C-alpha positions as CSV (number, residue, x, y, z in Angstrom):
1,M,0.0,-0.1,0.1
2,A,1.1,3.5,-0.8
3,A,1.5,4.6,2.8
4,E,1.8,8.4,2.1
5,T,-1.7,8.3,0.3
6,G,-3.5,5.5,2.1
7,L,-4.2,4.2,-1.4
8,A,-3.5,0.7,-2.7
9,M,-0.5,1.6,-4.8
10,G,1.5,4.6,-5.7
11,W,0.5,6.5,-8.7
12,A,3.5,5.3,-10.8
13,E,2.4,1.8,-10.2
14,W,-1.2,2.6,-11.0
15,A,-0.2,4.2,-14.2
16,R,1.8,1.0,-15.3
17,H,-1.4,-1.2,-15.3
18,D,-3.9,-1.4,-18.1
19,G,-7.4,-2.7,-17.5
20,V,-6.4,-6.3,-18.0
21,A,-3.4,-6.1,-15.6
22,L,-5.7,-4.3,-13.0
23,A,-8.2,-7.0,-13.3
24,D,-5.5,-9.7,-12.8
25,L,-4.5,-7.8,-9.6
26,V,-8.2,-8.1,-8.4
27,R,-8.6,-11.7,-9.4
28,T,-5.5,-12.8,-7.5
29,R,-6.5,-10.7,-4.6
30,Q,-3.5,-8.6,-4.6
31,V,-5.9,-5.7,-4.5
32,S,-9.6,-5.6,-4.1
33,A,-12.1,-3.9,-6.4
34,Q,-12.9,-1.5,-3.5
35,Q,-9.3,-0.3,-3.4
36,V,-9.1,0.0,-7.2
37,T,-12.4,2.1,-7.2
38,A,-11.0,4.4,-4.5
39,Q,-7.8,5.0,-6.3
40,A,-9.7,5.9,-9.4
41,A,-12.0,8.3,-7.5
42,A,-8.8,9.8,-5.9
43,A,-7.3,10.4,-9.4
44,V,-10.6,12.3,-10.3
45,A,-10.1,14.4,-7.3
46,R,-6.4,15.0,-8.3
47,L,-6.9,15.9,-11.8
48,N,-10.5,16.8,-12.7
49,P,-10.3,20.5,-11.5
50,R,-7.8,21.0,-14.4
51,L,-9.3,18.6,-16.9
52,E,-13.0,19.0,-16.5
53,A,-13.4,15.5,-17.8
54,V,-15.8,13.9,-15.2
55,I,-19.2,15.3,-14.5
56,E,-19.8,13.1,-11.4
57,V,-18.5,10.2,-9.5
58,F,-21.2,7.9,-8.2
59,D,-20.9,7.9,-4.4
60,D,-22.7,4.6,-4.0
61,V,-20.2,3.0,-6.4
62,R,-17.2,4.6,-4.6
63,A,-18.5,3.0,-1.4
64,N,-19.4,-0.4,-3.1
65,P,-18.1,-1.1,-6.5
66,D,-20.7,-4.1,-6.8
67,T,-23.7,-1.6,-6.6
68,D,-24.7,-2.0,-10.2
69,G,-23.9,-5.8,-10.4
70,P,-20.6,-6.1,-12.4
71,D,-20.0,-9.9,-13.0
72,K,-17.2,-11.0,-10.7
73,A,-16.5,-13.8,-13.2
74,G,-15.9,-11.1,-15.9
75,R,-12.3,-10.8,-17.4
76,L,-12.2,-7.2,-16.4
77,Y,-13.8,-7.4,-13.0
78,G,-13.0,-4.4,-10.7
79,V,-11.8,-2.1,-13.6
80,P,-13.5,1.3,-13.2
81,I,-14.8,3.1,-16.3
82,F,-16.8,6.4,-16.9
83,L,-20.0,6.2,-18.6
84,K,-20.2,8.9,-21.6
85,D,-23.0,11.2,-20.8
86,L,-24.7,10.4,-24.0
87,G,-26.4,7.3,-25.5
88,S,-26.4,4.1,-23.9
89,G,-27.2,4.4,-20.2
90,L,-27.4,2.7,-16.9
91,I,-30.9,2.3,-15.0
92,G,-31.5,5.1,-12.3
93,R,-28.5,7.2,-13.4
94,T,-28.7,10.7,-14.7
95,Q,-27.8,11.6,-18.3
96,D,-27.6,15.1,-19.4
97,S,-26.3,14.6,-23.0
98,G,-24.4,17.8,-22.6
99,S,-27.6,19.9,-22.9
100,A,-30.1,21.9,-20.9
101,L,-32.7,20.3,-23.0
102,A,-32.0,16.9,-21.6
103,K,-30.6,17.9,-18.2
104,G,-31.6,15.6,-15.5
105,T,-32.9,12.8,-17.7
106,R,-33.1,9.6,-15.6
107,I,-32.4,6.3,-17.3
108,G,-35.5,4.1,-17.0
109,A,-33.6,0.8,-18.2
110,T,-30.1,-0.2,-18.6
111,D,-29.1,-0.5,-22.4
112,P,-27.5,-3.5,-23.7
113,V,-24.1,-2.0,-24.1
114,I,-24.0,-1.2,-20.4
115,E,-25.2,-4.7,-19.6
116,N,-22.1,-5.9,-21.7
117,F,-19.8,-3.7,-19.6
118,L,-21.3,-5.2,-16.5
119,R,-20.9,-8.8,-18.0
120,A,-17.3,-7.9,-18.4
121,G,-17.0,-6.9,-14.8
122,L,-16.3,-3.3,-15.5
123,V,-17.4,-1.0,-12.7
124,P,-19.3,2.2,-13.9
125,L,-17.8,4.8,-11.5
126,G,-19.3,8.0,-12.9
127,R,-20.0,10.1,-16.0
128,S,-17.7,11.7,-18.6
129,T,-18.1,15.0,-20.4
130,T,-19.5,15.2,-23.9
131,P,-20.6,18.3,-26.1
132,E,-24.1,18.9,-26.6
133,F,-25.7,15.7,-28.1
134,G,-22.2,14.7,-29.3
135,M,-22.5,17.1,-32.3
136,T,-18.6,18.2,-32.5
137,F,-15.3,17.1,-31.4
138,D,-14.5,20.0,-29.1
139,T,-15.9,18.9,-25.6
140,T,-17.2,22.2,-24.4
141,T,-20.7,22.7,-22.8
142,E,-22.9,25.5,-21.5
143,Y,-25.8,24.0,-19.6
144,R,-25.1,24.0,-16.0
145,G,-25.1,27.8,-15.6
146,E,-21.6,28.1,-16.8
147,V,-19.3,27.1,-19.5
148,K,-17.4,23.9,-18.9
149,V,-14.4,23.2,-21.1
150,T,-12.8,19.7,-21.2
151,R,-9.1,20.1,-21.7
152,S,-6.3,17.8,-23.0
153,P,-3.7,16.4,-20.5
154,W,-1.2,17.1,-23.1
155,N,-1.7,20.9,-23.2
156,L,-4.6,22.5,-21.2
157,S,-5.1,25.1,-24.0
158,R,-6.0,22.2,-26.3
159,T,-9.2,20.1,-26.6
160,P,-9.0,16.4,-26.0
161,G,-11.4,15.9,-28.9
162,G,-14.8,14.5,-28.8
163,S,-17.5,13.8,-28.6
164,S,-16.0,11.2,-26.1
165,G,-13.5,14.0,-24.9
166,G,-14.1,13.5,-21.1
167,S,-13.4,9.7,-21.4
168,A,-10.2,10.2,-23.5
169,A,-8.9,13.0,-21.1
170,A,-9.4,10.7,-18.2
171,V,-7.8,7.8,-19.8
172,A,-4.7,9.7,-21.2
173,A,-4.2,11.2,-17.8
174,G,-4.0,7.9,-15.9
175,V,-7.4,8.2,-14.1
176,V,-8.7,5.0,-15.4
177,P,-7.2,2.7,-18.0
178,L,-10.3,2.6,-20.4
179,S,-13.5,4.3,-20.6
180,M,-16.7,4.3,-22.7
181,S,-17.0,6.1,-26.0
182,S,-19.4,6.4,-29.0
183,D,-18.7,7.3,-32.5
184,G,-21.1,8.9,-35.1
185,G,-18.6,11.0,-37.1
186,G,-15.5,9.9,-35.4
187,S,-16.1,10.4,-31.8
188,T,-14.2,7.4,-30.5
189,R,-11.3,7.7,-33.1
190,I,-10.9,11.5,-32.8
191,P,-10.3,11.8,-29.2
192,A,-8.1,8.6,-29.3
193,S,-6.0,10.3,-31.8
194,F,-5.7,13.7,-29.9
195,C,-5.0,11.9,-26.6
196,G,-2.6,9.2,-28.0
197,L,-5.0,6.4,-27.3
198,V,-6.4,3.3,-29.0
199,G,-10.0,3.8,-30.4
200,L,-11.9,1.3,-32.3
201,K,-15.3,2.0,-34.1
202,A,-16.7,-1.3,-34.8
203,S,-18.7,-2.5,-38.0
204,R,-22.5,-1.4,-38.1
205,G,-24.3,-4.0,-36.2
206,R,-21.4,-5.3,-34.2
207,V,-22.3,-3.5,-31.0
208,P,-25.9,-3.3,-29.6
209,Q,-27.8,0.1,-30.0
210,P,-29.6,1.6,-27.0
211,L,-33.2,0.0,-26.4
212,S,-34.9,2.8,-28.1
213,H,-32.8,2.6,-31.2
214,N,-31.6,0.3,-34.1
215,E,-29.3,0.9,-37.0
216,Y,-32.2,1.7,-39.2
217,V,-32.9,4.9,-37.1
218,T,-29.3,5.7,-36.2
219,R,-27.1,4.1,-38.8
220,I,-23.9,6.3,-38.1
221,S,-23.4,5.9,-34.5
222,I,-22.0,3.0,-32.4
223,D,-20.6,2.8,-28.9
224,G,-17.1,1.5,-28.0
225,V,-14.1,2.4,-25.6
226,V,-10.9,4.4,-25.7
227,S,-7.8,2.7,-24.0
228,R,-4.1,2.9,-23.6
229,S,-3.5,-0.7,-24.9
230,V,-4.6,-2.8,-27.8
231,R,-5.3,-5.7,-25.4
232,D,-7.7,-3.7,-23.3
233,T,-9.7,-2.7,-26.4
234,A,-9.7,-6.4,-27.5
235,A,-10.7,-7.6,-24.0
236,V,-13.7,-5.2,-23.9
237,Y,-14.9,-6.2,-27.3
238,D,-15.1,-9.9,-26.3
239,Y,-18.0,-8.7,-24.3
240,L,-19.2,-5.6,-26.1
241,S,-20.0,-7.4,-29.3
242,R,-22.9,-9.4,-27.8
243,V,-26.1,-8.2,-29.5
244,P,-29.6,-9.3,-27.9
245,N,-31.6,-11.4,-30.3
246,G,-33.7,-8.8,-32.3
247,G,-31.7,-5.9,-31.0
248,S,-30.2,-5.0,-34.4
249,F,-32.0,-4.1,-37.6
250,I,-30.1,-6.7,-39.6
251,K,-28.6,-9.5,-37.5
252,M,-24.7,-9.9,-37.7
253,A,-23.2,-13.1,-37.0
254,A,-21.1,-13.2,-33.7
255,P,-17.4,-12.7,-33.9
256,A,-15.6,-15.8,-35.1
257,G,-13.4,-16.1,-32.0
258,S,-12.0,-14.1,-29.1
259,Y,-10.5,-10.7,-30.0
260,L,-8.1,-11.2,-27.2
261,D,-6.9,-14.3,-28.6
262,A,-6.8,-12.9,-32.2
263,I,-4.2,-10.2,-31.1
264,A,-1.7,-13.0,-30.2
265,R,-1.6,-14.1,-33.9
266,E,0.0,-12.3,-36.8
267,P,-2.5,-11.3,-39.5
268,G,-0.3,-12.5,-42.4
269,K,0.6,-10.4,-45.3
270,L,-1.9,-7.8,-46.1
271,R,-2.8,-5.5,-49.0
272,I,-3.2,-2.0,-47.5
273,G,-4.3,1.0,-49.5
274,L,-2.8,4.4,-48.5
275,S,-4.3,7.8,-48.8
276,T,-3.6,11.2,-47.3
277,A,-5.5,13.0,-50.0
278,R,-8.5,15.4,-49.9
279,W,-11.4,12.8,-49.9
280,G,-13.6,15.2,-51.8
281,R,-12.9,18.3,-49.5
282,G,-11.5,21.6,-50.3
283,T,-8.3,21.6,-48.1
284,D,-5.2,19.7,-47.9
285,T,-4.2,17.5,-44.8
286,D,-1.9,19.0,-42.4
287,P,1.8,18.1,-43.7
288,E,2.8,16.8,-40.2
289,V,-0.1,14.5,-40.0
290,A,0.3,13.2,-43.7
291,A,4.1,12.6,-43.0
292,R,3.3,10.7,-40.0
293,V,0.8,8.4,-41.9
294,R,3.6,7.7,-44.3
295,E,5.9,6.8,-41.5
296,A,3.4,4.3,-40.5
297,A,3.1,3.0,-43.9
298,R,6.8,2.3,-44.0
299,L,6.5,0.5,-40.7
300,L,3.8,-1.7,-42.0
301,E,5.9,-2.5,-45.0
302,S,8.7,-3.4,-42.7
303,V,6.7,-6.1,-40.9
304,G,5.6,-7.6,-44.3
305,H,2.5,-5.9,-45.6
306,A,2.2,-4.5,-49.1
307,V,1.2,-0.7,-49.2
308,E,-0.3,0.8,-52.2
309,E,-1.1,4.5,-52.9
310,L,-4.8,4.9,-53.7
311,N,-6.3,7.1,-56.4
312,D,-8.5,9.4,-54.4
313,D,-11.2,9.8,-57.3
314,A,-11.6,6.1,-57.5
315,I,-12.7,5.6,-53.8
316,C,-16.3,6.7,-54.2
317,D,-18.4,9.6,-55.5
318,W,-17.3,12.2,-53.0
319,G,-20.2,14.7,-54.0
320,T,-22.7,12.0,-52.9
321,M,-20.9,11.0,-50.0
322,W,-20.8,14.5,-48.4
323,Q,-24.4,15.4,-49.3
324,T,-25.7,12.1,-47.9
325,Y,-23.8,12.5,-44.7
326,A,-24.6,16.3,-44.2
327,T,-28.4,15.5,-44.8
328,Q,-28.4,12.8,-42.2
329,W,-26.3,14.9,-39.7
330,I,-28.4,18.1,-40.1
331,S,-32.0,16.7,-40.7
332,S,-32.0,14.6,-37.7
333,R,-31.9,17.7,-35.4
334,S,-35.5,18.3,-36.1
335,L,-36.0,15.6,-33.3
336,F,-35.3,18.3,-30.8
337,T,-38.9,19.3,-31.3
338,T,-40.1,15.9,-30.3
339,M,-37.7,15.7,-27.3
340,A,-38.8,19.0,-26.1
341,A,-42.5,18.0,-26.4
342,D,-41.8,14.8,-24.4
343,K,-40.4,16.8,-21.7
344,G,-43.2,19.3,-21.7
345,I,-41.0,22.1,-23.1
346,S,-42.3,24.6,-25.6
347,A,-40.5,24.5,-28.9
348,G,-40.2,28.4,-28.4
349,D,-37.9,27.9,-25.7
350,L,-35.3,25.8,-27.7
351,P,-33.1,28.8,-28.6
352,K,-32.4,29.3,-24.7
353,L,-31.9,25.6,-24.2
354,L,-29.5,24.8,-27.1
355,N,-25.9,25.9,-27.7
356,R,-25.6,28.3,-30.6
357,M,-24.3,26.0,-33.3
358,T,-26.8,23.3,-32.1
359,W,-29.6,25.8,-32.6
360,R,-28.2,26.5,-36.1
361,H,-28.5,22.9,-36.9
362,Y,-32.1,22.8,-35.7
363,E,-32.9,25.7,-37.8
364,A,-31.2,24.3,-40.8
365,A,-33.1,20.9,-40.4
366,E,-36.4,22.6,-41.1
367,G,-35.2,23.1,-44.8
368,Y,-35.2,19.3,-45.5
369,D,-38.2,17.4,-46.9
370,K,-39.1,13.8,-47.5
371,F,-37.5,13.8,-50.9
372,D,-34.0,14.8,-49.3
373,I,-34.4,11.9,-47.0
374,F,-35.0,9.5,-50.0
375,R,-32.1,10.8,-51.7
376,M,-30.0,10.4,-48.5
377,M,-31.0,6.8,-48.3
378,N,-30.1,6.1,-52.0
379,G,-26.8,8.1,-51.4
380,N,-26.0,5.7,-48.5
381,N,-26.6,2.7,-50.8
382,T,-24.3,4.1,-53.4
383,I,-21.5,5.0,-51.1
384,T,-21.6,1.7,-49.2
385,R,-21.4,-0.2,-52.1
386,Q,-18.6,1.8,-53.6
387,F,-16.5,1.4,-50.4
388,G,-17.3,-2.4,-50.5
389,A,-16.0,-2.7,-54.0
390,L,-12.8,-1.0,-52.8
391,M,-12.4,-3.4,-49.8
392,E,-12.6,-6.2,-52.3
393,R,-9.1,-5.1,-53.4
394,Y,-7.7,-4.2,-50.0
395,D,-7.5,-5.8,-46.7
396,A,-7.2,-2.5,-44.9
397,L,-7.0,1.3,-45.7
398,L,-4.4,3.4,-44.0
399,T,-5.3,7.2,-43.7
400,P,-4.8,10.0,-41.2
401,T,-7.5,9.9,-38.4
402,L,-8.0,13.7,-38.6
403,A,-6.7,16.0,-41.2
404,I,-5.7,18.5,-38.8
405,R,-3.6,18.6,-35.7
406,V,-5.1,19.2,-32.1
407,P,-6.9,22.6,-32.2
408,E,-7.6,24.8,-29.1
409,A,-10.2,24.1,-26.6
410,N,-13.5,25.8,-27.1
411,G,-12.0,27.1,-30.5
412,P,-13.1,26.8,-34.1
413,Y,-15.1,23.6,-33.6
414,S,-16.9,24.6,-30.5
415,L,-20.7,24.5,-30.4
416,L,-20.5,27.7,-28.5
417,R,-19.3,29.8,-31.5
418,D,-21.6,32.4,-33.0
419,E,-21.5,32.0,-36.8
420,A,-23.3,30.7,-39.7
421,L,-23.8,27.0,-39.9
422,D,-22.3,26.4,-43.4
423,P,-18.8,27.7,-42.7
424,W,-18.8,25.9,-39.3
425,M,-20.0,22.6,-40.9
426,S,-17.6,22.8,-43.7
427,R,-14.7,23.2,-41.2
428,L,-15.9,20.3,-39.2
429,T,-16.2,18.2,-42.3
430,D,-12.8,19.2,-43.7
431,A,-11.2,18.0,-40.4
432,C,-13.4,14.8,-40.2
433,R,-13.0,13.7,-43.9
434,Y,-11.4,10.4,-43.0
435,T,-13.6,9.3,-40.1
436,M,-17.1,10.2,-41.3
437,P,-17.1,8.0,-44.3
438,G,-16.9,4.9,-41.9
439,N,-19.9,6.0,-40.2
440,E,-21.8,6.4,-43.5
441,T,-20.9,3.0,-44.7
442,G,-20.6,1.0,-41.5
443,L,-16.9,-0.2,-42.1
444,P,-14.9,-0.7,-38.9
445,G,-12.0,1.7,-38.3
446,I,-9.4,2.0,-35.5
447,N,-7.2,4.9,-34.4
448,I,-3.6,3.8,-33.6
449,P,-1.2,6.2,-31.8
450,A,1.7,7.4,-33.8
451,G,3.8,9.6,-31.6
452,L,3.9,13.2,-31.1
453,D,4.0,16.3,-33.5
454,S,6.2,19.4,-33.2
455,D,3.9,20.9,-30.5
456,N,4.3,17.8,-28.5
457,M,0.7,16.8,-29.1
458,P,-0.4,13.3,-30.2
459,I,-0.9,12.3,-33.7
460,G,-3.0,9.2,-34.6
461,V,-3.4,7.1,-37.9
462,Q,-6.4,5.3,-38.9
463,L,-6.9,1.7,-40.3
464,Y,-10.2,0.8,-42.0
465,G,-10.8,-2.9,-42.5
466,N,-13.5,-4.9,-44.4
467,F,-16.9,-5.3,-42.8
468,A,-16.9,-7.4,-39.6
469,R,-13.1,-7.6,-39.6
470,E,-12.4,-5.9,-36.1
471,D,-10.2,-8.8,-35.5
472,L,-7.8,-8.0,-38.3
473,L,-7.7,-4.2,-37.2
474,L,-6.8,-5.3,-33.8
475,Q,-4.3,-7.6,-34.9
476,V,-2.4,-4.9,-37.1
477,A,-2.7,-2.4,-34.2
478,A,-1.0,-5.0,-32.0
479,Q,1.7,-5.5,-34.6
480,V,2.4,-1.6,-34.5
481,E,2.2,-1.6,-30.6
482,R,5.0,-4.3,-30.6
483,A,7.0,-2.5,-33.2
484,R,6.6,1.1,-31.7
485,P,5.8,0.7,-28.1
486,E,6.8,4.2,-27.3
487,W,3.8,5.3,-29.2
488,F,1.4,3.6,-26.8
489,G,0.7,4.8,-23.3
490,A,2.7,7.9,-23.5
491,V,2.6,10.1,-20.4
492,P,1.3,13.8,-20.9
493,P,2.4,16.7,-18.6
494,V,-1.0,16.5,-16.6
495,H,-1.0,13.0,-15.3
496,V,-1.6,11.1,-12.1
497,T,2.1,10.6,-11.7
498,A,3.1,14.3,-12.0
499,G,4.5,15.6,-8.9
500,D,5.2,12.2,-7.4
């Protein structure tokens, strides 16, 4: 025991353990789940005043980690996580979705993703921050009477990304080894990139939707985790991929085997397509980002894979891709009217309850009609088939995760900005050009840490795989982790070990 703190271990020892290692300590009774939970709560108290990554710690869980019934036989029993304050929820807990419109919402039934976390033995310790309804990758909110800006542990003036920004900041700072995320335009992969973490967006249908949704209603978004190690992500997905019968719009077969077992095997020689091009957008990718992707390509060649430059124009019809995604992204905000009505709130009060750019989305949603929605559905069919044809030629695609480097917190991508929607949306889409197609098509993608840039901020690279090939993406990520271990688990300036 760390005598100077009364905690189970010193902070350096705590930070050395990923989730699998912590669970091993609990299973072998070297520490208890109670001690692990207490240490994570102490880490929140230590760092959250600077990071603003955690909304609340559940007092009942801090007192008793078995409160919500984590399975003691689960591979990750005793490992604390934070629930992203959006999407899948835990019965009896509050979920604000980063918005005054949803503030105080009480979850009436536990969603399947959270049931899967509990089956794994994970301990939901509290809630992590998200921007309003996850609508950007700058995790800044204004709904509790003041502006809350979640900050990167690498540089407090920068954003940790989003919309799973609170989870990513907490994991990168060593508060917990892994935490819940979700991804509707890159919201797992982007904060993983900005914080130096592993972030897998699974194939559409691989992970269950909340009880009130299915992929027909919300085709772009899927829950996941961010973590510091590939094996933690693999271990969670061994549980996360259980979908209740009837819980998916089109049933996907279960994984062929354990992801944790898969990463111990080499994937064999792969055909990998490489692109750092514009993907139908009007700006170039940041040169440092593009250079790091090409460094990753050389690394993949060195371990035996064949890497080939892609013809950008041959990937898909980019005009259809961006029109389709924008229609879905913006038109769906008309549901705020229904959400308000369900809460007994007048639609006339929405301007006071929504952040500025969220309100701009809502206003723009009124301009779409049923024909736009039909065109959107046809566009999704076109783009998905075109990417499917591409993946007949390649086992994986290597791209940047983001076209930009880490921007300032509450900066150009914040929902609190006061500007017209079109330039804001164009800027967001330019940055997310490599992540959003995975949400549109349903292809799986993973962010892999790739070191630091000239500002000492993380850069991530992305691999796409064919449909249902999460196993292959994890195998390649594990190859990179073995070849370049210094890219994984790097320690930022704001960290639990700082000052020890």
